[in-house]
Structure formats: C-alpha cells, structure tokens
TIRO-315220 format. One record per residue (C-alpha): residue number from 1; x, y, z; chain. Coordinates in nm, 2 decimals. Layout:
REM TIRO-315220
NUM;X;Y;Z;A
...
REM end
This chain:
REM TIRO-315220
1;0.00;0.00;0.00;A
2;0.12;0.35;-0.08;A
3;0.07;0.49;0.27;A
4;0.17;0.85;0.18;A
5;-0.06;0.87;-0.12;A
6;-0.34;0.68;0.07;A
7;-0.33;0.93;0.35;A
8;-0.34;1.22;0.10;A
9;-0.64;1.08;-0.08;A
10;-0.81;0.94;0.23;A
11;-0.84;0.59;0.09;A
12;-0.64;0.27;0.07;A
13;-0.43;0.25;-0.26;A
14;-0.29;-0.09;-0.32;A
15;-0.06;-0.20;-0.61;A
16;0.14;-0.51;-0.68;A
17;0.49;-0.45;-0.56;A
18;0.66;-0.73;-0.76;A
19;0.60;-1.08;-0.90;A
20;0.83;-1.35;-0.75;A
21;0.83;-1.55;-1.07;A
22;0.91;-1.25;-1.29;A
23;1.17;-1.10;-1.06;A
24;1.36;-1.43;-1.02;A
25;1.28;-1.57;-1.37;A
26;1.12;-1.89;-1.25;A
27;0.80;-2.06;-1.37;A
28;0.64;-2.11;-1.03;A
29;0.70;-2.11;-0.65;A
30;0.76;-2.49;-0.62;A
31;1.04;-2.62;-0.39;A
32;1.26;-2.66;-0.69;A
33;1.20;-2.31;-0.81;A
34;1.26;-2.16;-0.47;A
35;1.59;-2.36;-0.45;A
36;1.69;-2.21;-0.79;A
37;1.62;-1.87;-0.65;A
38;1.83;-1.93;-0.34;A
39;2.12;-2.03;-0.57;A
40;2.07;-1.71;-0.78;A
41;2.07;-1.50;-0.46;A
42;2.38;-1.67;-0.33;A
43;2.57;-1.65;-0.66;A
44;2.46;-1.32;-0.82;A
45;2.50;-0.97;-0.68;A
46;2.20;-0.84;-0.89;A
47;1.97;-1.12;-0.76;A
48;2.10;-1.06;-0.40;A
49;2.02;-0.69;-0.43;A
50;1.67;-0.76;-0.56;A
51;1.61;-1.00;-0.27;A
52;1.73;-0.74;-0.02;A
53;1.52;-0.47;-0.18;A
54;1.19;-0.66;-0.13;A
55;1.29;-0.83;0.19;A
56;1.37;-0.50;0.36;A
57;1.09;-0.31;0.18;A
58;1.11;-0.07;-0.11;A
59;1.11;0.22;0.14;A
60;1.47;0.15;0.22;A
61;1.71;0.38;0.03;A
62;2.05;0.25;-0.08;A
63;2.22;-0.08;-0.03;A
64;2.15;-0.25;0.30;A
65;2.42;-0.51;0.25;A
66;2.71;-0.54;0.02;A
67;2.78;-0.86;-0.18;A
68;3.01;-1.09;0.01;A
69;3.03;-0.89;0.33;A
70;2.92;-1.02;0.67;A
71;2.56;-0.91;0.62;A
72;2.55;-1.10;0.28;A
73;2.68;-1.41;0.45;A
74;2.43;-1.39;0.73;A
75;2.15;-1.33;0.49;A
76;2.24;-1.62;0.25;A
77;2.30;-1.86;0.54;A
78;1.98;-1.77;0.72;A
79;1.77;-1.83;0.40;A
80;1.88;-2.19;0.38;A
81;1.96;-2.29;0.74;A
82;1.69;-2.26;1.01;A
83;1.87;-2.47;1.27;A
84;2.13;-2.28;1.47;A
85;2.41;-2.54;1.43;A
86;2.36;-2.55;1.05;A
87;2.35;-2.17;1.04;A
88;2.68;-2.14;1.23;A
89;2.84;-2.40;1.01;A
90;2.74;-2.21;0.70;A
91;2.87;-1.89;0.84;A
92;3.21;-2.05;0.91;A
93;3.23;-2.20;0.56;A
94;3.15;-1.87;0.39;A
95;3.44;-1.68;0.54;A
REM end
C-alpha cells in the first residue's frame, strides 16, 4: 500500500509490488524453483540486491548489504539454514 498517497487521498491505494516468478525468472513457486532462486541470490549480486530490496521493503534507500560482506553471509546462510548449528556451520564455511 502506498501509505503517503493513501493518506493524501483518504483511501487505501494498493498496487502489486513485484512478482516473485518475474523477478527471479522462474515458472512457479515450487520447492525446486525456490531452491533455484536461493542459488541465484547466493551467486549473483544483482539477484541478491533484488532480494534485499523486497525483503527490507522498497522504502529503504540505498544498499542494505554489500555482496560478500558479513551481512551478505548472514542473509544467505539464514535463508537456507533454520537450525542454529547449521547456520553457524554455513557462516564459518562462507568466510
């Protein structure tokens, strides 16, 4: 929702922010496709920036993380690893 414009006009104004399949160039949101997207985010700076843009929200100005810095490693590892031990192992391996 465009909050600023909605407040100005006194009504809710909704618009599609993005399409997962179009943004990441996949046919659907199946497990295989999501895994493909994970690999794209992990291996490509442009896909990583797209992920960060929509994960943090389009209201964030500028880069939140740089490719291959600590924030990048934490983000990529946390996408794939939900268990603490696996996450810590991933972080060590990505140094």
